[in-house]
N, C-alpha and C positions, 0 to 999 in steps of 0.2 A: 235596271236600277241606275239612277244618276246620283252623283256625289257632289256636294257643295261644301264650302266652309260653313260653319255655323255663323249666324249673325252675331254681332257684338252682344246683343241682348241675350241670345241663347247661350253663348259661350260663358258669360258671367254667371248665369243660373246653373249651367252644367258643371262648371268648375266648383262653385260653392256647394253644389249638391254632393260632390265627391267627399266632402269633409264633414257632412252632416250625418247625424244618426238617423235611425228609422223611428217614426215615419218622416218622410221628407217634408220640410216646411214649404216646398214648392208644389205640393199637390193641391190643386184647386177643385172646387165642386160647383156644379150647377144642378139644382134640384127643382122638381115641379111636382106639386100635388095635383092629380088629374081625376076629375069626377065625370063619369059617363061611360058610354059603350065604346071604349078604345079599340080600334082596329090594330091589333098588335102586328100582324104581318105587314100592314101598310106602314106602320111606324118603322119597322126594320128596313123596308125598301127605301123609305125617306132618308134614313140614316145612311144607307149605302150610297144613295145619290149625293148626299152631303160629302161623304168621304171622297167620291170621285171628283167633286168640284174643287176640293181644297187639299192641296198636296201635303200640307203639314200633318193632316190626319192619317196619312200613310207614310210618314217619315219616321225613321229611327235615328237615334242620336248616340254617338260614341266618339272615341278618339281614333283618328287615322294614324298614318305613319309619322306625320310631323305636326299635326294640329287636330283640333276638334272638328268633327264633320257631321253633316246631316245627310242621310241617305234616303232619297225619294224613291219609293217603290211604285212600279206601274200599276200594280193591283194591291189591294190591301183592304182591311176591314177593321173598324173599331170593334173589339170584342163586345158582344151583346149577350146578356144573360137575364133570365127571368127567374125570380126567387120569391118564395113566400115572405111576407113581412115578419121580421124576427121579433117584433114587439118592442115595447118601451117608448119613451118620449121621442117624438118625431125628430126634433133637432139633434138630440144626443145620439140617437141610433144612426142618423145620417152622418154625423161627425165621426163616429167610430168606423162606419163604412168607408168614409173618405180617407181613413188612415191605412187602408189596405195597400200593401206594396204594389208599385206599378213599375215594371221594367221597361224603360224607354228605349232600350236596345231592341225591344220587340214591338211595342206600340206606345204612343204617348197618351192613350186614353182608354177608358173602359166605360161602357154604358150598362146600367143595371135597371131593370124594371121590376119593382116590387108589387105583388098583389096585396094591397093594403086592406081592402074590404070589398064586398060585392060592388062591382062597378066603380071601384076607387083604386087608384094606382099612385105609386110614387116613382118618378123617373129620376135617376141619378146619373149624371155624367161626371166621372172622375177623370181629371186631365192634368197633365203636368204643365207648369207655367211656361215651359219652353215653347208650348204650342198654342198659347191663348193669352188674351188680355181682355180688359173690360169691353173694348170695342168689338172684339170677337164674340163676346157673349150676346151683345145686341144683335150681331149678325146671325148668330145661332138661333135666337128666337125668331127672327124674321124668315130665315131660309128654311128652317125645319117646319115652320108653320106653312109656308108656301108648298114645300115638297110633300108634306103629309096631305094637304088639301088636294093636290094633284093625284096622289096615290089612292085617295078615297073617292075619286070620280069628280072632283071639283074643278075649279079653274086651273089651267096649266100654270106652272110656277113662273115661267118667263123670267128667270133670274139671269142677269148679265154675267158673262164670264169674268172672273177676277182679272184686274188690269195687269197684274204681274205675279211673281211668286217670291217666296222667301229666299229661295236659292239665288234668283236674280238680284234681289235686294242685298243679300250678303255680299255677292261679288261686287256690286256697285259701291256700297259703303266702304268695303275694305280697300278697294282701289282708291277711293277718295281720301281715306285716312282721316286722322284727327288733326285739326289745325293747331299750330303752336299757340295761337292767340287764345283758343278755347282752353288748352291746358294751363296757360298762364293765368287765365281768369280764376280757375279753380284753386290754383296754388295760392293766389292772393286772397281768395274768398275764405279759405280755411286757415289762413295765417293767424296764429294766436288763439285759435278756438280752444276754450277750456274743456276739460272732460266733464261729462254729465255724471255727477256723483250722487244725486238724489232724484228720486221719482216721487210724484204725488201718491197718496193724498197728504202725507206729512213727512218731514225729514226723519229718516231712520236708517240704520245700517243696511246696506244692500250687498248681497253676496254676488260673486261672479256668477253669471248665468250658466249653469251646467245643462247641457242638452237642450232640447227644444220642447219640453213638456209644456202644454198650454191648456187654457180653458177659455170660456167665452162669457161675456156679460152683455146685457142688452138693456136698452131704454128707448124711449120715443121722444121726439120733439113735437108737441101737439100743433095743430094747424094754426091756432092764434099766434103762438110764439114764432112759428115758421114764417108767417106773413110779416111779423114785426122784424125778424132777422133780415129778411130780404129787403124790407124798407130801409133798415139801417145800412145794409150794404150799398144800396143805391145812394143814400145820403153821403156815404164815404167815397162814392165813385169807385167802388171795387166790386169783387165777386163774392158770392157766399163762400166759395172755397177759401179765398184769402182770409175772409173774416173768421170763419170757423177754425182754420189752422192757427190764426193769431190767438183765438180764444184758448186753444190747446197749449200754445206756447206760454200764455199767461198762467195757465194752470200749472205747467211744469216750473216756470220761473218763480212761482210763489214759494217753492221749497228748495230750488236749486241755485238761483242766481239769475242775473239779468242778461245772460248771453247763452241762448239755447238753440238747438236745432230740432226742427220738426220736418220730416221728409214727406214729400208728396209725389204722386205718380205724374210722369211727364210723357206725353205721346210723341213719337217720332213719325207719325203717319204723314200729315201735311200734304204730300203730293197726291193728286186725285187717283192715280193708279193704285194707291195703297188702301183706298176706302173700303174695298170689298175683299181684302186679303185677310184670311183667317190666320192668326198667329200672334206671337208676342212681339209687339212693336212699341212697347212702353218700357220705361225704366223708373225707378224710385230715386229721386235726387234730393239732396239735403238743402233746406232753406234755413238760413241763419236769422234768428230774431233777436233784436235788442229790446229788452223789456225793463227799462228803468222805472223804479217806483214813483219817481216824481214826474213822469210823463202822463199824458192822457191816453186812453185806448185809441182814440182817433189818430194820435201821433204815431203810436206803435204800429197801427194797421197801415198807415200811409207809408211808413218805412218798409214794412213787410211787402207791400205791393211793389215798391221799387225793386227790392231784392228779388222778388219772384219773377219780375220781368227780366232781370239780369240773368237769372238761372235759365229761363226759357230761351234767351238769346244764345246761351252756351250749352244747350241741352244735348248736343251731339256727342259729348264726352261720356262714354259708358261709365256706369257706377263703379265697375271694377277698376277702371283707371283712376277715378276720383279717390277710391280707397288706397290705391297705390301712392298717390300724392301724399296722403295722410301718413301712410306707413313709412314713407321716406324720412319723415321727421321723428321716427321712433315711436309713433303712436299707433294704437290698434284702431283701425277704422271702425270696426263694429262697436267699439265702446263710445264712439263719438257721432257717427253719421246715421245709424239706422236703429236707434233705440226707441224712438217715438215717432209714429207716423199717422197720417190721416188721409183717407181716400173718400172723396165725395163723388157720388154718382147721381147726377141730376137728370139723366135720361135713361133710366133702366128699361130694358126691352120687355116685351110681353109675349109669351107663347100663346098663340091663338089657333086652336085646332077645332075644326067644324064639329058641332054637336057635343063639345066637351067644355068643361070649366077647368081652367088651369090657373094655379096660383104658385108663384115663385116661393120657394122655401130657402131662406138665407142660412147657410150652414156655417158653423164655426170652423176655424182652420184646423187642419190635420196636425200641425205643429207650429211652434212660435217662429215667425219670421224675424221678430224683434221683441223687445220687452213689452211694447204697447203698440198695437196697430188697430186704428179705429176706422170703421166703415160707416158712412152716412149715406143713406139711400132715400131718395125722394119718395114720399107716400102722401099723395094729396098735396096740401099746402105745407105739411110738416115733413118729418124725416123719421125713418126707422134707423136706429143706431145700434151697432154691435162693436165690441172690441175684443180682439183676440189678445190674450196677455200671457206672459211667461209666468208660470206658477211659482218659479223660484224667486220672482220679484214682487208678486202681489198675492195676497190671500183673496178669496172670493169677496169678502167684505171690503177690502181695500180697493179692489177693482170697481165694485159698485160705487164706492165713495168717489173715485176719480171721475166716473161719468156724472155723478151728481154735481161735482165741482165744475166740470165743463159746462153743464147746463146752467149752473149758477152764473158763470161768466157770460154765457150766451144771453141769458135773460137780462143781466145788468147792462150789457151793450145794446140790446134791443130797446131798453128803456131810455138809455142816454149814452150814445156812442162816444161822447167826450168825457165819460166818467174817468176820474183819476185812477191810475193803476193801483196806487196805494189803497184806495177805497175797495177795489176788487180783492186785493190781497187780504184785507181785513174781513171781508165777507167769507172768503174761502177758509179762513182759520176756524170758522164755526160750522163747517160742513163735513168734517171728517166722518 
């Protein structure tokens, strides 16, 4: 066994997890509906090969004598179980399965294969966020496909060895430390940030969010609107991510005020040797939006693009340290920085197993990471959209109304990216 400090990203998640109730909000799921004659022993061998390739899948996480540590074991396995399908709605049954406790002092992941129907299966990977990010999920699709193909007599996988390990990455980044300039940026960036006192779809009293109970609401952005949104992003010389996040900021500002935060995922991969590393190398960082009613959406979006680039330039400050900057002013970071977030996945992976039809099933979160966390995943020219929401802050009807409002903003911007913000606010008032 080898022992390393946890990475900054892992440590922030590990420490936060110690203060959360069960289920942990950092339990992630990857699920596939598989149709056809699945070779289960070959799947188990492919999973074992994946674990041998990636240290984090045989790493345990705990607190050492003086700090948080990750312990890499020379041998290990992700627990694999085969169960009958318990019945019920596919998404809801998998969401409940994803809430099962996972002891990361023993293993960061668990794989379950459900016998769904004759020659139909549901494969569920439950994994803690300390061991995975979105780039890892794409890697999982690619490598498990190649390894299963080899195990069933197809082409050899020929996968390159990962360029480094999370242990080496942790040592390197901790030795480099955080620059004073980066910390100073965040200090100034958050200066004067008002509290978020209201959430859409309408102004209403909001309780303190007790616990992490959550539910999930879904919608779609159809292909035609998706093409129009991408065209609007090009005309504004920005990305769909900035445009969509700005639409969410407008949705929040309509009931809260013109200074709001929407947080987005930021990758710290960058270096080529990290491309094929399985593990958590992302963080969720706050982006501050100014949404004055007398501005146009194009103006708000242009400012958001500039701010997003500033955040990217200073992305090496871990979220836990940013929260510390906020708390030093006597403010609770959770009430300001991570209440509303948006995650856009423009390049979702695809599991491809020979002789089988595989379809990704996007499962709602085990628990609420924040009041509102919206996932937007490319589907053709449009997007599949789901939001995990804290049930203390939204009813099911209110959550559905928030998604309708966001789509309303999206459609207004796609029609005219220079639409006045005040006009958008007026439209939202009629969509509760």
